[in-house]
N, C-alpha and C positions, 0 to 999 in steps of 0.2 A: 509306407509310413505316412501318417497324417501330417499335413502341413498346417501350421498354426496361421490363423488369419492375420493380416498386417495390423499393426497397432495404429489406431487413429491418432492423428496429431492433436496435441493439446492446444486449444485456441484461447489465448489470453488477450483481452482487449486492454488498451490504454486510453483512459478518458482524455480526449484531445480538444478540450475547450479552451484551455490556457495552460501555460507552464511547459516544462521540459519533457513532453511526451515522446518526442522522436528518440531521445536518448534511451528511454525505457524500452521502447520497441526493439532497438538494436540489441540491448542487453538480453531481452527475453529470447530473441532469436538465437543469440549465442548460447543460451541456456537450453535450447532445444524445443522451444515452443513456436507455434505459429502466432505471430503478433500482428494485430490490426488496430487502427485508431478508431475510437468510438465517439461519435457525435450525434447519433440518431437512436431512436428506440429499437429499430430493427437491428442495428449494429450491437446494441447492448444485449438484446435477446439472443444473439447468435454466439456469444462468448461463454466459455467455461469458467473464466476467472476474470478479474478486472484489477488494473493498477490505477490508482488515483495519484497523479504526479505532484511534485512540488510546483510552486507558482505563487499565486496570491489567493489565500483561502477565501476571502470575501468575494473576490471576483469569480472564482470557480463556483462558489455557492449561488451567486446571482445567476450565472450562466446555466447551471443545472436547472434552476427554476424557469429561466427563459426558454430553454430547449425542451421543456416538459420531461425532464429526466429524473427529477428529484424523487418523486413518489414511485415510479417504476424501479429505480435503483434501490430504494428502501425495501420495496417488496421483494426484489431478487435477493437482497441480503437476508431478509427474514426467511427466505426459502432455502438458504444455504449457499449462496454464491460466495466463493472465496474472493476476498478483496484485500489488497495491500495498499496502504496509504503511506506516501513518503513526504515528509515535511508538511507542506500544506495539505496533502492528502491525509496525513495522520490527524491533523486538526479536524478535517471534515468527517473522519470516521469516529471521532470521539463523541461520546454521549453528552459530554459537558464541556462547553468552551466559553468561559467568561469573555465578554467583549466582542464576540462575533456578531455582526450586524444582521445576519440571516441565520435561520436554523441550520445546524449541521446535518449531514446525512445520518450520522449516528450509527449505532450497532455495536460498537466496542465500548464496554463498560469502563471508561476512564475519563479523567479530567485533564485537559490540556491547556497550558498557558502559552499564548502566542508571543512570538518575539522575545522568548525568555532570556536570551543572551545579549540582547541589544540590537543595534542597527547593522547594516551591511558591513561596516568597518570592524565590527566585533565578531565577524565570521572566523572560524578556526577549524583545525583538523586535529584528530586524535585517533589512537588505535584502541579498538574495543574488542573485548572477548564477548562473543555473541553465542548464546545458547543455540545448539543445533548446527553450528558451523565447525567443521574440522579444520585443522591447519592453523596458520598464523592468525593473529588478531586481524580484524577487519579495519582498514584505514577509512575512517568516517569523516565526511566533509559536512560541516554545519554552516549553513548560510541563512541568517535571519531565522534561526531555528526555533521551534517550539520545545517545550519539555513536558513530560507527562508527570503531573503532580500527584495523581491519585489513581489507583486501579481497583476495580472491583474484586471480589473474592475468587472469581473464576478466571481471572486474567493472569497470565504467565509473563513475568518480567524476562525479556530476552537479553537486555543490555542496559548497563547503568554506567554513568561517569564515576570517577574516583570519589566525588563528593556524595555519591548515592543517588543522584537525580537520574530518574528512569528516562531512557531515550529510545527504547524499543520494547514492544509488548505484542502478545498474541493471545487471542481468545478463540480457540477452535480454528476455523478457517478465515478468521479475520486477523490481519497483521499490520502493525504500524511501526514505522521507523522515523525518527525526528531528523534524520540526516539524508544526504543525497547519494545513495549508492550508484545511481545511474551515471554519475560523472567520474567514476573511477574505472579502472580496468579489471575490477574484481566482480565476477558474475555470480559469486556464491549465493548471495541473498536472492538473486533472481532465480537461481536454480532451486533454492529452498522453496520459493513460492510456487514455481512450476510443479514441484513435487507435491505441494499441498493441493493444487488444482487437480493434478493427476489422481491423487487419492480420492478427492471428492467425486470425480467422474467415475471412478471404479465403484464407489459406493452408491452411485445413482443419482447424484445431484442433478436436477433437471436443467438443461440449457434452454 
């Protein structure tokens, strides 16, 4: 009887220039991925997928430029790298971000409003029905969160608040959430992203 070759682990990087990258790495490992922090070009080129974490969007944008990662990251996204941006990461993935003092990474055809709900004291939690997640609603934590004000024709809305404002979206292998799933005990969104990365690897997306 033939023995199937072992399945290679999925290697997901977490951009570790600023923000809550350690929490994402823990959740990705819980979801079955090999997770590493990304700060250099060699580290970026070694991963099958990337998470851009929450933090401060203008600071992360500046550091991407300072670390000479902005253009290589854009090139890898254009070549099909799966990327998931959470909170500040969603801002950086957006094609249009009014008020951002540096160009975003871009790639996802959407417009994002920064700090859409107010300051830190206006942070809140709510349960969301998220497209593609089975089971109970996802308990989402919004901290100085953005909101997606417009999406392009090819972008799928994954979740919206009761008032209709979009807070999660996907375009192919790019995914954005306006909240912080990494600070919950629920790894379902991380598992969903790992499955997107795994599918991209199966289809031959180059690492």
